[in-house]
C-alpha positions in Angstrom: -6.5 37.8 -22.5 -3.2 38.4 -20.7 -1.7 41.9 -20.5 1.2 40.6 -22.7 -1.2 39.5 -25.4 -3.1 42.8 -25.2 0.1 44.7 -25.5 1.2 42.6 -28.5 -2.2 43.3 -30.2 -1.7 47.0 -29.7 1.8 46.7 -31.1 0.5 44.7 -34.1 -1.8 47.5 -35.0 1.0 50.1 -34.9 3.5 47.8 -36.7 1.0 47.1 -39.5 0.7 50.9 -40.1 4.5 51.4 -40.0 5.1 48.5 -42.4 2.4 49.8 -44.8 4.0 53.2 -44.9 7.5 51.7 -45.6 6.0 49.6 -48.3 4.4 52.6 -50.0 7.6 54.7 -49.8 10.1 52.3 -51.2 9.3 48.6 -51.3 11.3 47.6 -54.3 14.4 49.6 -53.4 14.3 48.2 -49.8 14.0 44.7 -51.2 17.0 45.2 -53.4 19.1 46.6 -50.6 18.1 43.9 -48.2 19.0 41.3 -50.8 22.6 42.6 -51.0 22.9 42.4 -47.2 21.4 38.9 -47.1 23.7 37.6 -49.8 26.7 38.8 -47.8 25.3 37.0 -44.8 25.0 33.7 -46.8 28.2 34.0 -48.8 30.1 31.5 -46.7 27.3 29.0 -46.4 27.7 25.7 -48.2 25.9 25.6 -51.6 24.0 22.6 -50.4 22.1 24.8 -47.9 18.3 24.8 -48.5 16.7 28.2 -47.7 13.1 28.5 -46.9 11.5 31.8 -48.0 8.0 33.0 -47.8 5.5 34.2 -50.4 4.8 37.8 -49.5 1.4 39.0 -48.6 0.2 42.5 -48.4 3.0 45.0 -47.5 5.6 42.5 -46.2 9.1 43.1 -47.4 9.2 41.1 -50.6 11.9 38.3 -50.6 11.5 37.3 -54.2 14.5 39.3 -55.4 16.5 37.7 -52.6 15.2 34.3 -53.6 16.1 34.8 -57.2 19.6 35.9 -56.2 20.0 32.9 -53.9 18.9 30.5 -56.5 21.2 32.1 -59.1 24.1 31.5 -56.6 23.2 27.8 -56.5 21.1 27.5 -53.3 17.9 25.4 -53.3 14.8 27.1 -52.1 11.6 26.1 -50.3 8.3 27.7 -49.4 6.1 27.1 -46.4 2.8 25.2 -46.4 0.2 25.5 -43.6 -0.7 21.9 -43.0 -3.1 22.4 -40.1 -4.0 25.1 -37.6 -1.8 24.8 -34.6 0.9 22.8 -36.4 4.4 23.8 -37.4 4.9 24.8 -41.1 6.0 22.2 -43.7 8.4 23.4 -46.3 8.3 22.2 -49.9 11.1 22.5 -52.5 10.4 25.3 -54.9 12.3 27.1 -57.7 11.7 30.3 -59.5 9.0 29.6 -62.1 7.6 26.5 -60.4 3.8 26.7 -60.1 2.1 27.9 -57.0 -1.4 27.4 -55.7 -3.4 29.3 -53.1 -3.1 27.6 -49.8 -4.4 28.4 -46.3 -5.2 32.0 -45.7 -4.9 32.7 -49.4 -1.0 32.4 -49.3 0.7 31.0 -52.3 2.5 27.7 -51.8 4.0 24.9 -53.9 1.8 22.3 -55.3 1.1 19.1 -53.2 3.5 17.1 -55.4 6.5 19.2 -54.5 9.0 17.3 -52.2 8.7 18.1 -48.5 12.0 19.0 -46.9 13.4 20.6 -43.7 15.4 23.7 -44.7 18.7 24.6 -43.1 17.7 28.3 -43.0 14.4 30.0 -43.0 13.6 33.7 -43.9 10.6 34.8 -41.9 8.2 37.7 -42.3 7.3 39.8 -39.4 5.4 42.9 -38.2 8.1 44.1 -35.9 11.3 43.0 -34.0 13.3 44.2 -31.1 17.1 44.7 -30.7 17.4 41.1 -29.4 15.9 39.8 -32.6 12.6 38.6 -31.1 9.8 39.0 -33.7 6.3 40.1 -33.6 4.2 38.1 -36.0 0.5 37.9 -36.7 -0.1 35.8 -33.6 -0.8 32.4 -35.2 2.5 30.9 -33.9 3.3 29.0 -37.1 6.9 30.2 -37.3 7.4 29.9 -33.5 6.3 26.2 -33.6 8.5 25.5 -36.7 11.6 27.1 -35.1 10.9 25.2 -31.8 10.4 21.9 -33.6 13.5 22.1 -35.8 16.0 23.7 -33.4 18.8 23.2 -36.0 17.2 25.6 -38.4 18.7 29.1 -38.5 15.9 31.7 -38.7 16.4 35.2 -40.0 13.7 37.9 -40.2 13.3 39.9 -43.5 12.0 43.4 -42.7 12.3 47.1 -43.1 14.7 48.6 -40.6 11.9 50.9 -39.4 9.9 47.9 -38.1 12.0 47.8 -34.9 10.0 48.1 -31.7 11.7 49.5 -28.5 9.9 47.2 -26.1 8.4 44.0 -27.4 6.7 41.8 -24.7 7.8 38.3 -24.7 6.0 35.1 -23.8 7.6 31.8 -22.8 7.1 30.3 -26.2 8.8 33.3 -28.1 12.2 32.5 -29.5 14.8 34.9 -30.9 15.9 34.9 -34.5 19.5 34.6 -35.5 19.3 38.1 -37.0 17.1 40.5 -39.1 18.0 41.3 -42.7 17.0 44.8 -43.5 17.7 47.4 -46.2 20.2 49.1 -43.9 22.1 45.9 -42.9 22.0 42.9 -40.7 20.8 43.3 -37.2 22.2 40.7 -34.8 20.9 40.0 -31.3 22.5 42.4 -28.7 22.5 39.6 -26.0 
């Protein structure tokens, strides 16, 4: 294991604890506030924009209020599907109330019959992020591979502001996000 990977694993343990604490303190309120900031970010996007969300697991900042508001504004939504280990994510069209099934890793996803699409924007979960909008994920690389494969996709993190990490090690495959949507506002890359 490289020193960068070991450092990331240590950061993951700390980030999990920080996110869990934020979730316990004010998960619903933070999701509502982040939704307001996210809607401002997307207010000038064409209504034809397809936005990929994620089905929250554990103490991830819950994007469902955001998704409901986006759908109400006229945007189409999609959710990710893990097709195979080591592969990019697939996204399937999904709307509020559409059925979900348990997919890989127990994560809820649209049924197999839902149309597969490539979203214009994806909202990604994360354990931590730095001020250049690089993200620390679980280490599986699914979002990294997806962002690399579909370079036209705009990717934004959805996280608690407190999930920021001062020094996040980077590997050559790591790509920055366009920004991070938090309950305190939108964080854009400093560089």
